[in-house]
Backbone bond lengths (Angstrom), bond angles and torsions (degrees), N, CA, C in turn:
res aa  C-N    CA-C-N  psi(-1)  N-CA   C-N-CA  omega(-1)  CA-C   N-CA-C  phi
1 X - - - 1.419 - - 1.569 108.34 -
2 X 1.332 113.78 132.35 1.526 119.03 171.71 1.518 111.27 -146.74
3 X 1.272 116.71 163.42 1.488 128.27 178.06 1.546 106.99 -127.35
4 X 1.284 111.53 111.62 1.501 120.20 179.59 1.535 109.15 53.83
5 X 1.336 112.48 44.70 1.498 118.53 178.07 1.546 117.31 79.02
6 X 1.300 116.31 -4.61 1.498 123.66 176.55 1.557 110.71 -84.36
7 X 1.254 120.03 116.80 1.531 119.75 177.95 1.541 113.15 -70.69
8 X 1.318 112.65 155.64 1.395 121.25 178.37 1.559 113.26 -48.13
9 X 1.303 120.07 136.58 1.457 126.49 -172.89 1.513 110.50 86.19
10 X 1.288 120.24 -8.18 1.502 119.79 -175.87 1.520 112.58 -97.17
11 X 1.307 110.84 175.38 1.536 122.56 177.60 1.538 109.27 -127.33
12 X 1.304 118.03 135.35 1.453 119.44 178.09 1.508 115.58 -162.87
13 X 1.281 119.78 -163.10 1.421 127.12 -178.37 1.445 110.30 -127.26
14 X 1.386 113.76 143.70 1.463 120.16 173.14 1.518 109.76 -97.44
15 X 1.290 117.64 -11.09 1.399 121.17 -178.67 1.507 109.88 69.61
16 X 1.366 116.93 -145.12 1.522 118.46 -179.81 1.519 111.32 -86.12
17 X 1.286 119.82 0.14 1.443 125.41 179.63 1.575 106.18 -82.13
18 X 1.318 118.48 155.41 1.437 122.36 169.11 1.624 105.16 -69.19
19 X 1.362 113.15 141.37 1.418 119.45 176.83 1.593 108.63 -56.95
20 X 1.370 114.87 133.00 1.440 121.45 -177.19 1.462 110.46 -112.51
21 X 1.388 116.44 120.85 1.479 119.01 -179.60 1.510 107.21 -99.26
22 X 1.353 112.99 132.86 1.405 115.90 176.47 1.568 107.87 -138.39
23 X 1.349 113.23 139.61 1.573 119.15 -179.78 1.562 110.71 -155.10
24 X 1.287 112.19 146.79 1.377 121.86 166.42 1.512 112.54 -112.20
25 X 1.350 120.43 115.56 1.367 121.90 -168.95 1.572 110.28 -116.26
26 X 1.275 112.04 134.52 1.537 120.78 -175.99 1.532 105.33 -126.89
27 X 1.251 123.96 101.92 1.480 125.34 -179.81 1.417 112.69 -98.13
28 X 1.392 115.53 163.72 1.437 122.48 174.81 1.458 116.43 -64.93
29 X 1.447 112.26 -32.23 1.414 120.17 -175.72 1.603 106.62 -143.60
30 X 1.316 113.05 -178.54 1.515 116.13 178.91 1.489 115.90 -52.55
31 X 1.446 115.37 132.72 1.411 118.55 177.03 1.482 110.11 -83.71
32 X 1.314 116.56 126.93 1.437 119.44 173.51 1.542 115.04 -77.88
33 X 1.388 110.79 -43.14 1.543 113.78 177.13 1.580 102.66 -168.47
34 X 1.316 110.20 160.77 1.477 121.36 171.18 1.489 108.64 -122.01
35 X 1.371 117.91 129.70 1.431 119.91 176.64 1.466 109.09 -110.56
36 X 1.348 109.76 131.42 1.516 117.26 174.65 1.413 104.87 -93.81
37 X 1.334 115.88 120.41 1.560 121.79 -178.97 1.535 106.33 -104.04
38 X 1.287 114.31 129.98 1.535 125.16 171.35 1.500 105.22 -117.91
39 X 1.354 114.25 123.18 1.418 122.88 172.99 1.544 112.23 47.39
40 X 1.360 119.28 43.98 1.436 128.41 170.63 1.597 110.69 87.19
41 X 1.376 118.08 -0.84 1.511 117.59 -177.76 1.508 107.59 -118.21
42 X 1.292 116.05 155.31 1.490 119.88 174.36 1.581 107.40 -72.35
43 X 1.262 115.05 117.76 1.452 119.53 177.23 1.473 111.77 -90.81
44 X 1.291 117.53 -32.83 1.495 128.88 -178.54 1.543 113.83 -155.66
45 X 1.261 116.98 134.30 1.476 122.67 172.17 1.571 113.02 -114.72
46 X 1.310 115.90 128.19 1.423 115.93 -171.03 1.585 102.80 -123.96
47 X 1.363 114.97 126.86 1.395 120.02 175.51 1.478 117.59 -64.98
48 X 1.353 122.75 144.35 1.373 119.96 175.88 1.494 113.31 -93.77
49 X 1.348 114.75 175.63 1.455 121.99 -174.90 1.568 104.74 -158.97
50 X 1.286 116.58 80.54 1.460 120.32 -175.58 1.518 112.87 97.65
51 X 1.268 119.09 -169.09 1.371 122.69 -177.29 1.499 117.75 -90.39
52 X 1.347 116.17 -6.38 1.408 121.98 178.91 1.499 110.80 -124.54
53 X 1.364 121.16 142.70 1.431 123.06 -174.57 1.536 103.16 -150.07
54 X 1.348 113.39 141.57 1.506 120.34 171.79 1.508 105.09 -112.76
55 X 1.291 121.15 129.56 1.483 129.71 180.00 1.491 109.92 -112.93
56 X 1.330 112.75 127.69 1.483 123.62 171.00 1.420 109.82 -139.98
57 X 1.400 116.09 111.45 1.441 119.41 -172.30 1.484 110.20 -145.35
58 X 1.345 120.01 135.90 1.453 120.21 177.06 1.575 106.92 -111.06
59 X 1.391 111.72 133.02 1.398 118.82 -175.89 1.520 113.57 -88.80
60 X 1.370 115.17 75.02 1.520 121.44 -176.11 1.556 109.35 -64.10
61 X 1.317 121.37 -20.99 1.403 124.11 -178.27 1.532 114.45 -83.75
62 X 1.282 117.51 -7.86 1.491 123.13 -177.88 1.521 107.67 -67.34
63 X 1.292 115.12 131.84 1.450 124.42 175.44 1.563 108.66 -81.53
64 X 1.351 115.93 159.08 1.458 116.33 176.68 1.445 110.68 -59.67
65 X 1.360 120.86 159.89 1.385 124.92 179.56 1.480 113.92 112.17
66 X 1.328 116.56 -168.35 1.489 124.77 -172.18 1.589 106.21 -92.14
67 X 1.309 114.94 136.52 1.453 121.96 176.67 1.521 107.27 -138.77
68 X 1.413 114.71 160.91 1.442 118.15 167.23 1.544 109.92 -123.12
69 X 1.210 116.75 149.66 1.455 124.02 -179.74 1.479 114.61 -128.20
70 X 1.219 117.97 144.39 1.475 122.53 170.09 1.574 109.50 -148.69
71 X 1.375 114.16 165.47 1.420 118.45 173.96 1.550 110.42 -111.51
72 X 1.298 114.93 143.56 1.510 118.90 167.88 1.520 107.93 -121.04
73 X 1.323 120.79 122.49 1.367 124.10 179.04 1.485 107.41 -105.46
74 X 1.326 115.21 128.72 1.460 125.58 175.40 1.528 110.58 -113.59
75 X 1.349 114.48 119.91 1.431 120.86 177.20 1.526 111.88 -84.99
76 X 1.342 120.75 164.22 1.390 127.92 -173.87 1.611 107.09 -63.47
77 X 1.332 114.69 -31.33 1.468 117.89 175.87 1.469 115.75 -84.14
78 X 1.319 115.91 11.87 1.519 126.97 175.94 1.508 113.51 76.35
79 X 1.324 118.51 -2.13 1.503 117.85 173.43 1.457 106.54 -66.47
80 X 1.345 114.81 146.68 1.469 125.31 -175.03 1.608 114.73 -127.56
81 X 1.299 112.74 152.93 1.516 118.28 174.74 1.506 104.60 -143.59
82 X 1.353 116.95 147.93 1.429 124.95 176.47 1.587 108.12 -126.54
83 X 1.305 113.74 147.55 1.390 116.88 171.72 1.456 113.77 -91.65
84 X 1.395 120.28 168.69 1.403 119.20 165.82 1.418 114.63 -67.37
85 X 1.299 121.65 156.60 1.497 122.22 -179.35 1.540 112.01 -75.22
86 X 1.335 113.88 164.08 1.461 125.87 171.60 1.468 107.01 -125.82
87 X 1.305 118.18 128.45 1.469 121.11 179.22 1.478 111.57 -103.50
88 X 1.314 116.12 124.41 1.470 122.31 -168.08 1.642 109.41 -128.16
89 X 1.283 115.95 139.00 1.476 125.06 166.47 1.514 104.56 -106.44
90 X 1.335 112.41 116.98 1.473 117.24 -174.15 1.632 115.28 -131.20
91 X 1.315 105.03 164.27 1.541 112.83 174.75 1.548 114.90 58.24
92 X 1.349 116.76 38.70 1.400 122.36 -178.40 1.490 112.29 -112.02
């Protein structure tokens, strides 16, 4: 999981581009959905299709300034996993 090339747990800048979230997810069972969380709110929900999922999403709605992102993975059996956050300064 990374945001604009910054790996989870890191801090960085998106520059003038919208922050770009990328992840390769490999779950123990079928993924129901992946939620991209920005600043504590769901910014995007992506439906799953099997136990593996590749995510590529640009946060065009992000306002300028500092944000944090994380992923929440929800499996079909309702088991969940979260990533560590990434802190990004974007759209400046």
